[in-house]
C-alpha positions as CSV (number, residue, x, y, z in Angstrom):
1,X,63.0,-82.3,-70.2
2,X,61.3,-83.9,-73.2
3,X,60.9,-81.7,-76.3
4,X,57.3,-82.0,-77.5
5,X,56.2,-81.8,-81.1
6,X,52.7,-81.2,-82.4
7,X,52.3,-85.0,-82.8
8,X,53.3,-85.4,-79.1
9,X,50.7,-82.9,-78.0
10,X,48.1,-84.6,-80.2
11,X,48.8,-87.8,-78.2
12,X,49.0,-86.1,-74.8
13,X,45.7,-84.3,-75.4
14,X,44.0,-87.3,-77.0
15,X,41.3,-87.3,-74.4
16,X,37.6,-87.1,-75.2
17,X,37.1,-83.8,-73.3
18,X,39.8,-82.0,-75.4
19,X,38.3,-83.2,-78.7
20,X,34.8,-82.2,-77.5
21,X,36.0,-78.7,-76.6
22,X,37.7,-78.4,-80.0
23,X,34.6,-79.5,-82.0
24,X,32.3,-77.2,-79.9
25,X,34.7,-74.3,-80.6
26,X,34.7,-75.0,-84.3
27,X,30.8,-75.0,-84.4
28,X,30.8,-71.7,-82.6
29,X,33.5,-70.3,-84.9
30,X,36.0,-69.4,-82.1
31,X,39.6,-70.3,-81.4
32,X,40.3,-72.1,-78.2
33,X,43.6,-73.1,-76.5
34,X,44.6,-75.1,-73.4
35,X,47.0,-72.8,-71.6
36,X,49.3,-72.1,-68.6
37,X,50.2,-74.6,-66.0
38,X,48.6,-77.7,-67.7
39,X,50.8,-77.2,-70.8
40,X,53.9,-76.4,-68.7
41,X,53.4,-79.6,-66.7
42,X,53.1,-81.7,-69.8
43,X,56.6,-80.5,-70.7
44,X,58.0,-81.1,-67.2
45,X,56.2,-84.5,-67.0
46,X,54.5,-83.4,-63.7
47,X,51.0,-84.4,-62.7
48,X,48.4,-81.6,-63.2
49,X,44.7,-81.5,-62.6
50,X,44.0,-77.8,-63.4
51,X,42.9,-77.5,-67.0
52,X,42.5,-73.9,-68.2
53,X,41.1,-73.1,-71.6
54,X,41.3,-69.6,-73.2
55,X,38.7,-68.8,-75.9
56,X,39.1,-65.9,-78.4
57,X,35.4,-65.1,-77.8
58,X,33.1,-66.1,-75.0
59,X,34.5,-68.6,-72.5
60,X,31.1,-68.9,-70.9
61,X,29.4,-69.7,-74.3
62,X,31.9,-72.4,-75.1
63,X,31.6,-74.0,-71.6
64,X,27.9,-74.1,-72.0
65,X,28.1,-75.7,-75.4
66,X,30.5,-78.3,-74.2
67,X,28.3,-79.0,-71.2
68,X,25.3,-79.7,-73.6
69,X,27.4,-82.0,-75.7
70,X,28.4,-84.0,-72.6
71,X,24.8,-84.2,-71.4
72,X,23.9,-85.9,-68.2
73,X,26.6,-85.7,-65.5
74,X,28.1,-82.5,-66.7
75,X,27.8,-79.4,-64.6
76,X,28.6,-75.9,-65.6
77,X,29.1,-73.1,-63.1
78,X,29.0,-69.6,-64.6
79,X,30.7,-66.5,-63.0
80,X,29.5,-63.7,-65.3
81,X,31.1,-61.0,-63.2
82,X,34.5,-62.5,-64.0
83,X,33.6,-63.8,-67.5
84,X,34.5,-67.3,-66.6
85,X,32.9,-70.7,-66.3
86,X,33.8,-74.0,-64.7
87,X,32.9,-77.4,-66.3
88,X,32.7,-80.4,-64.0
89,X,32.4,-83.8,-65.6
90,X,33.2,-87.0,-63.7
91,X,36.8,-86.5,-62.4
92,X,37.6,-83.7,-64.8
93,X,37.4,-79.9,-64.1
94,X,38.0,-77.3,-66.8
95,X,37.9,-73.6,-66.4
96,X,37.0,-71.5,-69.5
97,X,37.8,-67.8,-69.9
98,X,37.6,-65.4,-72.8
99,X,41.0,-64.0,-74.0
100,X,41.5,-60.7,-72.4
101,X,43.9,-57.8,-71.9
102,X,44.4,-56.1,-68.6
103,X,45.4,-52.7,-67.2
104,X,46.2,-51.8,-63.6
105,X,46.0,-48.8,-61.3
106,X,48.9,-48.2,-58.9
107,X,47.0,-48.9,-55.7
108,X,45.3,-52.2,-56.6
109,X,46.2,-55.6,-58.0
110,X,42.6,-55.8,-59.5
111,X,42.9,-55.1,-63.2
112,X,40.5,-53.4,-65.6
113,X,39.7,-56.2,-68.0
114,X,38.8,-56.0,-71.7
115,X,38.2,-58.6,-74.4
116,X,41.4,-59.3,-76.3
117,X,43.3,-61.6,-78.6
118,X,45.4,-64.7,-77.7
119,X,48.5,-62.5,-77.9
120,X,46.9,-60.1,-75.4
121,X,46.1,-63.0,-73.1
122,X,49.7,-64.4,-73.3
123,X,51.1,-60.9,-72.7
124,X,49.3,-60.7,-69.4
125,X,50.7,-64.0,-68.0
126,X,53.1,-63.9,-65.1
127,X,56.0,-66.0,-66.4
128,X,57.1,-67.3,-69.8
129,X,56.7,-70.9,-68.7
130,X,53.0,-70.2,-67.9
131,X,52.3,-68.4,-71.2
132,X,52.3,-71.5,-73.4
133,X,49.1,-72.3,-75.3
134,X,48.2,-75.4,-77.4
135,X,45.3,-75.1,-79.9
136,X,42.3,-77.4,-79.5
137,X,40.5,-76.5,-82.8
138,X,40.4,-79.5,-85.1
139,X,42.5,-78.0,-88.0
140,X,45.3,-77.0,-85.6
141,X,44.9,-79.5,-82.8
142,X,48.1,-79.9,-80.8
143,X,49.8,-76.8,-82.3
144,X,52.0,-75.0,-79.7
145,X,51.9,-71.2,-79.5
146,X,55.0,-70.0,-77.5
147,X,55.7,-66.3,-78.2
148,X,58.2,-65.8,-75.3
149,X,60.3,-69.0,-75.7
150,X,58.9,-70.5,-72.5
151,X,60.0,-73.9,-73.8
152,X,63.6,-72.8,-73.8
153,X,63.2,-71.3,-70.4
154,X,62.0,-74.7,-69.1
155,X,65.0,-76.3,-70.8
156,X,67.3,-73.7,-69.0
157,X,65.3,-74.2,-65.7
158,X,64.7,-70.4,-65.6
159,X,61.9,-68.2,-64.3
160,X,61.4,-65.1,-66.4
161,X,58.5,-62.7,-67.1
162,X,57.1,-62.3,-70.6
163,X,57.3,-58.5,-70.6
164,X,59.1,-55.9,-68.5
165,X,59.4,-57.5,-65.0
166,X,59.0,-54.1,-63.3
167,X,55.6,-53.7,-64.9
168,X,54.7,-57.4,-64.2
169,X,55.5,-57.1,-60.5
170,X,54.3,-53.6,-60.0
171,X,50.9,-54.3,-61.6
172,X,50.3,-57.4,-59.5
173,X,52.8,-57.7,-56.6
174,X,51.5,-61.2,-55.7
175,X,53.5,-62.3,-58.7
176,X,56.7,-61.7,-56.7
177,X,55.6,-64.4,-54.2
178,X,54.6,-66.6,-57.1
179,X,58.0,-66.1,-58.8
180,X,59.8,-67.4,-55.7
181,X,57.2,-70.2,-55.2
182,X,57.6,-71.5,-58.7
183,X,61.4,-71.3,-58.5
184,X,61.2,-73.4,-55.3
185,X,58.6,-75.9,-56.5
186,X,60.3,-76.6,-59.8
187,X,63.9,-76.1,-58.6
188,X,64.4,-73.4,-61.2
189,X,66.5,-70.2,-60.8
190,X,65.2,-66.7,-61.3
191,X,66.6,-64.9,-64.3
192,X,68.9,-62.0,-63.3
193,X,66.8,-59.0,-64.5
194,X,63.6,-60.6,-63.1
195,X,65.3,-61.0,-59.7
196,X,66.6,-57.4,-59.8
197,X,62.9,-56.3,-60.4
198,X,61.9,-58.3,-57.3
199,X,64.4,-56.1,-55.3
200,X,63.2,-52.9,-56.9
201,X,59.5,-53.6,-56.4
202,X,59.5,-55.3,-53.0
203,X,57.7,-52.5,-51.2
204,X,54.7,-53.1,-53.5
205,X,54.0,-56.2,-51.5
206,X,52.2,-54.1,-48.9
207,X,49.0,-53.9,-51.1
208,X,48.7,-57.7,-51.0
209,X,46.4,-59.2,-48.4
210,X,48.0,-61.3,-45.7
211,X,45.8,-64.3,-46.7
212,X,47.2,-64.3,-50.2
213,X,50.8,-64.1,-48.9
214,X,50.1,-66.9,-46.4
215,X,48.7,-69.1,-49.2
216,X,52.0,-68.6,-51.2
217,X,54.1,-69.3,-48.0
218,X,52.2,-72.5,-47.4
219,X,52.9,-73.6,-51.0
220,X,56.6,-72.9,-50.5
221,X,56.4,-74.8,-47.2
222,X,55.0,-77.8,-49.0
223,X,57.8,-78.1,-51.5
224,X,60.6,-80.7,-51.2
225,X,63.2,-78.1,-50.2
226,X,61.5,-74.9,-48.8
227,X,64.8,-73.5,-47.7
228,X,65.4,-72.4,-51.3
229,X,62.3,-70.2,-51.2
230,X,63.1,-68.6,-47.9
231,X,66.7,-67.8,-49.0
232,X,65.3,-66.1,-52.1
233,X,62.8,-64.2,-50.1
234,X,65.6,-63.0,-47.9
235,X,67.9,-62.2,-50.8
236,X,65.4,-60.0,-52.6
237,X,64.4,-58.2,-49.4
238,X,60.8,-59.4,-49.2
239,X,61.3,-61.5,-46.1
240,X,61.6,-58.6,-43.6
241,X,58.5,-57.1,-45.1
242,X,56.3,-60.2,-44.9
243,X,57.9,-62.1,-42.0
244,X,60.1,-59.9,-39.9
245,X,60.3,-62.4,-37.0
246,X,62.0,-64.9,-39.3
247,X,64.2,-62.3,-40.9
248,X,65.4,-61.3,-37.4
249,X,67.1,-64.8,-37.0
250,X,69.5,-64.0,-39.8
251,X,73.1,-63.0,-39.1
252,X,76.0,-63.8,-36.8
253,X,77.1,-61.5,-34.0
254,X,80.7,-61.6,-32.7
255,X,81.7,-60.4,-29.3
256,X,85.0,-60.9,-27.5
257,X,86.0,-63.4,-30.1
258,X,82.9,-65.5,-29.7
259,X,80.2,-65.9,-32.3
260,X,76.9,-67.7,-32.3
261,X,75.6,-69.7,-35.3
262,X,73.3,-68.1,-37.9
263,X,70.0,-69.2,-36.6
264,X,68.2,-68.4,-39.9
265,X,70.2,-71.0,-41.8
266,X,70.0,-73.4,-38.9
267,X,66.2,-73.1,-39.0
268,X,66.1,-73.7,-42.7
269,X,68.2,-76.8,-42.3
270,X,65.8,-78.1,-39.6
271,X,62.9,-77.4,-41.9
272,X,64.5,-79.3,-44.8
273,X,65.2,-82.2,-42.4
274,X,61.6,-82.3,-41.5
275,X,60.5,-82.2,-45.1
276,X,62.5,-85.4,-45.8
277,X,60.3,-87.4,-43.3
278,X,56.9,-85.7,-43.1
279,X,54.5,-83.8,-45.4
280,X,52.6,-82.4,-42.4
281,X,52.3,-78.7,-43.1
282,X,51.9,-77.8,-39.4
283,X,54.9,-79.8,-38.3
284,X,56.8,-77.9,-41.0
285,X,55.6,-74.7,-39.5
286,X,56.7,-75.9,-36.1
287,X,60.2,-76.5,-37.5
288,X,60.2,-73.0,-39.1
289,X,59.2,-71.4,-35.8
290,X,61.0,-73.6,-33.3
291,X,63.8,-71.0,-32.7
292,X,61.7,-67.9,-33.4
293,X,62.2,-66.6,-29.8
294,X,66.0,-66.6,-30.1
295,X,66.5,-62.9,-31.2
296,X,64.4,-61.7,-28.1
297,X,66.3,-64.0,-25.7
298,X,69.9,-63.5,-27.0
299,X,72.4,-62.5,-24.3
300,X,76.1,-62.4,-24.1
301,X,77.6,-63.6,-20.8
302,X,81.3,-63.1,-20.5
303,X,82.0,-66.4,-18.8
304,X,79.7,-68.5,-21.0
305,X,79.4,-66.7,-24.4
306,X,76.1,-66.3,-26.3
307,X,73.0,-67.7,-24.6
308,X,69.3,-68.1,-25.6
309,X,67.8,-69.0,-22.3
310,X,64.0,-69.7,-22.5
311,X,63.9,-69.1,-26.2
312,X,61.4,-71.9,-26.5
313,X,59.0,-70.3,-24.0
314,X,59.3,-66.9,-25.7
315,X,58.7,-68.6,-29.1
316,X,55.7,-70.4,-27.7
317,X,54.2,-67.0,-26.8
318,X,55.1,-65.5,-30.2
319,X,53.3,-68.3,-32.2
320,X,49.7,-66.9,-31.7
321,X,50.7,-63.3,-32.6
322,X,52.5,-64.6,-35.8
323,X,49.5,-66.8,-36.8
324,X,47.1,-63.9,-36.1
325,X,49.1,-61.4,-38.1
326,X,49.6,-63.8,-41.0
327,X,45.9,-64.8,-41.0
328,X,46.8,-68.5,-40.4
329,X,44.2,-70.6,-38.6
330,X,43.8,-69.7,-34.9
331,X,42.6,-73.2,-34.0
332,X,44.0,-76.5,-33.0
333,X,46.6,-76.2,-35.8
334,X,48.0,-73.1,-34.1
335,X,47.9,-74.8,-30.7
336,X,49.8,-77.8,-32.1
337,X,52.6,-75.6,-33.5
338,X,52.7,-73.6,-30.2
339,X,53.0,-76.8,-28.1
340,X,55.8,-78.2,-30.2
341,X,57.7,-74.9,-30.2
342,X,57.3,-74.7,-26.4
343,X,58.4,-78.3,-25.8
344,X,61.1,-78.7,-28.4
345,X,64.0,-78.3,-25.9
346,X,62.7,-80.9,-23.5
347,X,63.8,-84.1,-25.4
348,X,67.1,-82.5,-26.1
349,X,67.8,-81.8,-22.4
350,X,66.7,-85.4,-21.6
351,X,68.9,-86.9,-24.3
352,X,71.9,-84.8,-23.1
353,X,71.6,-86.1,-19.6
354,X,70.8,-89.4,-18.0
355,X,67.5,-90.7,-19.5
356,X,65.3,-91.2,-16.4
357,X,61.9,-92.7,-16.3
358,X,60.5,-89.6,-14.4
359,X,61.7,-87.2,-17.1
360,X,60.4,-89.3,-19.9
361,X,57.1,-89.8,-18.1
362,X,56.6,-86.1,-17.7
363,X,57.5,-85.5,-21.4
364,X,54.9,-88.0,-22.5
365,X,52.3,-86.5,-20.3
366,X,52.9,-82.9,-21.6
367,X,53.2,-83.9,-25.3
368,X,50.3,-86.3,-25.3
369,X,49.4,-87.5,-28.8
370,X,51.9,-85.2,-30.4
371,X,54.9,-87.0,-28.8
372,X,56.0,-88.7,-32.0
373,X,55.9,-85.4,-34.0
374,X,57.9,-83.7,-31.2
375,X,60.5,-86.4,-31.3
376,X,60.7,-86.1,-35.1
377,X,61.2,-82.3,-34.7
378,X,63.9,-82.7,-32.1
379,X,65.8,-85.2,-34.2
380,X,65.6,-82.8,-37.2
381,X,67.0,-80.1,-34.9
382,X,70.3,-81.9,-34.4
383,X,72.4,-80.1,-37.1
384,X,75.8,-80.2,-35.4
385,X,78.7,-80.4,-37.8
386,X,80.5,-82.5,-35.1
387,X,79.6,-86.0,-36.3
388,X,80.4,-87.6,-33.0
389,X,78.2,-85.2,-31.0
390,X,75.4,-85.5,-33.6
391,X,75.5,-89.3,-33.4
392,X,75.5,-89.3,-29.6
393,X,72.3,-87.2,-29.6
394,X,70.6,-89.4,-32.1
395,X,71.5,-92.5,-30.2
396,X,70.2,-91.0,-27.0
397,X,67.0,-90.0,-28.8
398,X,66.5,-93.7,-29.8
399,X,66.8,-94.5,-26.1
400,X,64.2,-91.8,-25.3
401,X,61.9,-93.3,-27.9
402,X,62.3,-96.8,-26.4
403,X,61.6,-95.5,-22.9
404,X,58.5,-93.7,-24.2
405,X,57.1,-96.9,-25.7
406,X,57.9,-98.9,-22.6
407,X,56.3,-96.4,-20.2
408,X,53.2,-95.9,-22.4
409,X,52.6,-99.7,-22.3
410,X,53.3,-99.9,-18.6
411,X,51.8,-96.7,-17.2
412,X,49.4,-95.4,-19.8
413,X,50.6,-91.9,-19.2
414,X,49.8,-90.3,-22.6
415,X,46.9,-87.9,-22.1
416,X,46.2,-89.4,-18.7
417,X,43.8,-88.0,-16.1
418,X,44.7,-88.9,-12.5
419,X,42.6,-91.9,-11.4
420,X,41.2,-89.9,-8.5
421,X,39.7,-86.7,-9.6
422,X,38.6,-83.4,-7.9
423,X,35.0,-84.4,-7.5
424,X,35.9,-87.6,-5.7
425,X,38.3,-85.8,-3.4
426,X,35.7,-83.1,-2.5
427,X,33.1,-85.8,-1.8
428,X,35.6,-87.9,0.3
429,X,36.5,-84.9,2.6
430,X,33.3,-82.9,2.4
431,X,35.1,-80.0,0.7
432,X,33.9,-77.3,-1.7
433,X,36.3,-76.3,-4.6
434,X,39.3,-74.9,-2.7
435,X,43.1,-74.7,-2.6
436,X,43.4,-78.0,-0.6
437,X,41.6,-79.9,-3.4
438,X,44.0,-78.4,-6.0
439,X,47.0,-79.2,-3.9
440,X,45.9,-82.9,-3.5
441,X,45.3,-83.2,-7.3
442,X,48.7,-81.7,-8.1
443,X,50.5,-83.8,-5.6
444,X,48.9,-87.0,-7.0
445,X,49.8,-86.0,-10.6
446,X,53.5,-85.4,-9.6
447,X,53.6,-88.7,-7.6
448,X,52.4,-90.7,-10.6
449,X,54.7,-88.9,-13.1
450,X,57.6,-89.4,-10.8
451,X,56.8,-93.1,-10.5
452,X,56.1,-92.9,-6.8
453,X,52.5,-94.1,-7.2
454,X,51.2,-96.5,-9.9
455,X,48.6,-95.0,-12.3
456,X,45.8,-97.1,-10.7
457,X,42.7,-96.0,-8.7
458,X,43.3,-97.9,-5.4
459,X,47.0,-96.9,-5.2
460,X,46.1,-93.3,-6.0
461,X,43.3,-93.3,-3.3
462,X,45.7,-94.6,-0.7
463,X,48.2,-91.8,-1.6
464,X,45.5,-89.2,-1.3
465,X,44.4,-90.4,2.1
466,X,48.0,-90.3,3.4
467,X,48.6,-86.9,1.9
468,X,45.4,-85.5,3.3
469,X,46.2,-86.8,6.8
470,X,49.4,-84.8,6.7
471,X,47.4,-81.7,5.8
472,X,45.0,-82.3,8.7
473,X,42.1,-83.4,6.5
474,X,39.9,-86.3,7.5
475,X,37.4,-88.3,5.4
476,X,33.8,-87.7,6.0
477,X,32.3,-90.8,7.8
């Protein structure tokens, strides 16, 4: 990490908007500072778009003054109830807030807010690395204010609270999730006393809304190595409180000398594997939930050992209840995750046996446009420590992928609808909607997927006529 001097900050903040803010603050006779994540990310050389400015005075007043200076094209949105204002200018967005101090009641994370000093404002920050401030006033432009040695904590790659961590986490328990999220995003470790406070205050998480928890989980999911965050959630005891279904995967049970693998750590390995090849959040959720049905399906069979029969189907049924409880979207995103969880064993079974056209054709039909993501998930799911077995599966998956491509080109199976539909069958035989029509449609679909009948109208029509004759049905003249 680069150590930054005042001269460095003067260069890094040498943008018209920062000088404008400083001059407007000088005219109003108030101190102003760029604070928090923007300053932290300058040190860590990370891109950051969120610019937060703290004013020792009226944040709204300074935002409006800067907006007038910028003139046409500047837009200021004022939120008087919160004492904040947002300035939008071209591609820049700056949030202004007056310096404040906060006090909390035990049953709410919403503080009582009063005007305060810069010191008060830095005291209320969640972590030392987010409590940095750089002055924008002309006489002190680029001067760093770091009362809690946040720069040294970044050097040591450490997450630590500015004040007593028990008070920090008890006041606003969402900070416990943010603590783990920052540690995961930045690949930092959590300072020992701060981590102990996570353990002591974990029950306070119950006052936080599911939406806010899900938002932090999604941010953890979108890091390079989300397993780190889930391990920390487990270690401090938060995971069973916010995600008991995932926590239930953890542990190894031994019976009659036979043990199964720890499905929690296997799941995290699959998740990290997915993250190396895809930034699709919902594919990452499918990886996290792919074995979620194993605790409910686990059985010990003396002649076989541990089994998890139908865990994919149980997991598929669990996905909607998990999404509903976590306030995740109950739309096509949920259905996508549900489909991948339900189907994730299919390519593995195919790859473990002879790769037949019929099996691959049915897989393509059921997966539809999600077939590529399903194959990616299944390849990530091969975590065997037996190198020879792992390579055999991966080689077979390559064969499955080639078959999928060939069959798609030849048979157009993906998302296909049988070339002879129910309406045509009813008209042909003078039938109302009935069991016979459904039986003919299902039979035709199976015949096409099994390769008995080409996916073409004339061939399908001949098959329907032959099948109907066996059922005693005759076409209407």
